[in-house]
N, C-alpha and C positions, 0 to 999 in steps of 0.2 A: 748489492756487491762482493761475496768474500774472497778476496785478493788474499795473494804470499806474494809480502815482502822482502828482498834481496839488497844485502849492503857490500855496495861497491868497495874491499878495503886499499886494493894495489891500482885503480884509475880512474877516473871518472866516466860516469856512465855515458856512453858515446854509438856511434857505428862502429860495430866491430869489438867494442869491452862489454857487452849485453847482450844475451840473445835476442831476436828480431820476441816481438808481439807483446810487450809493454803496454801495460794498461795509462801508464804512467813513472814519470822521470820527475828523479830528487837532484840537485846537484847541489852540493854542499862538503863545509870542509870543516868537519871532526873531530876531538877526539872526545872515543865514550871511553869509560871508565864505568865505574864500578865504586862502590865502602870501601873495595880490599885493596886499592889502589892500581889496579888492575886494568888495562884499555886496550882500545886499536886509534887506529887514523882509517877515516871513513870521508871517505868523497862526494857519495851520494849514495841514492837509492831506486831499484827499478820494484816495480811494483806489478805484478802478470796475476789473470782471473785461473792456472792453474798452479802446480806446482810445479816446479824445474826437474829433471830428471837430475840424479847424480853426477853423471857425466855433464850433462849443460851446466851443476855448479860446480862441478872440477873445471872443465873449460875455459869458465870465464872468470874462475877464480871469486867467486861468489860465497856469501853467507847467510843463510836465510836468517830471518831476523825475527824471533818468532814477539817479539813485543809491536811490532811494528802490522800484525793484524786487525783489520782492517770490514 
């Protein structure tokens, strides 16, 4: 099954923090950086069997994780 993974960069995933219908939720505290020293802090991730709309991504402050495609 193909899933779409979204990173929670402002708060941990949970009730009211991510849209309903997630097929998988991960909790972690991690700093994700790249070779150039740019990065961001991530509280967790949520996977869905559909793409979220831009409105959902903005409303819940989620970032699409292109590295997380399964």
